[in-house]
C-alpha positions in Angstrom: 96.8 99.6 118.1 95.0 102.7 117.4 96.5 103.6 114.3 95.9 100.1 113.0 92.2 100.6 114.2 92.0 103.7 112.4 93.5 102.0 109.2 90.8 99.2 109.4 88.1 102.0 110.0 89.1 104.2 107.0 89.2 100.7 104.8 85.6 100.0 105.9 84.3 103.6 105.1 85.9 103.1 101.6 84.2 99.8 101.0 80.7 101.3 102.2 81.3 104.3 99.9 82.0 101.9 96.9 78.5 99.9 97.7 76.7 103.3 97.5 76.4 104.3 101.4 76.1 107.7 102.3 78.6 108.6 105.2 78.7 112.2 106.3 81.4 114.1 108.3 79.0 114.1 111.5 78.9 110.3 111.0 83.0 110.0 111.0 83.3 112.4 113.8 81.2 110.0 116.0 84.0 107.2 115.4 86.8 106.4 117.6 89.7 104.3 117.0 90.4 104.0 120.8 87.9 101.1 121.8 89.1 99.1 124.7 86.7 96.2 124.4 88.1 92.7 123.3 91.6 94.1 123.6 94.2 92.2 125.5 96.7 94.7 126.2 99.3 92.5 127.8 97.9 89.4 125.7 99.6 87.2 122.9 99.8 89.2 119.6 101.5 87.7 116.4 104.8 88.9 115.5 105.5 86.9 112.5 103.8 89.7 110.2 106.1 92.6 111.4 108.4 92.1 108.5 105.7 92.6 105.9 105.5 96.0 104.7 101.8 97.4 104.7 100.4 99.5 101.8 100.8 103.0 101.7 98.4 105.1 103.8 95.9 107.2 101.8 94.1 109.8 104.0 91.8 111.2 101.4 87.9 110.6 101.4 86.7 112.8 98.9 83.3 111.5 99.1 82.7 112.9 102.4 82.3 116.8 102.9 84.2 117.6 106.0 83.8 121.6 105.6 80.6 121.1 107.7 82.8 120.2 110.6 84.9 123.2 110.1 81.8 125.6 110.0 80.7 124.2 113.3 84.2 124.6 115.1 
């Protein structure tokens, strides 16, 4: 669940960057893929799409400068 949420977050960031929004490393550092609101951990989940292969994951976000986080650590 967390990995899927992280993938969705990356996709939204890419869309916002393509629209001209500025996203900094500090903004990304405030996000968390572990949100528990609206999640039914033992609820009903669709399994008919499990056989579909997802697109390859691309972790690269060259538009965001993450060196500022490295310096703060």
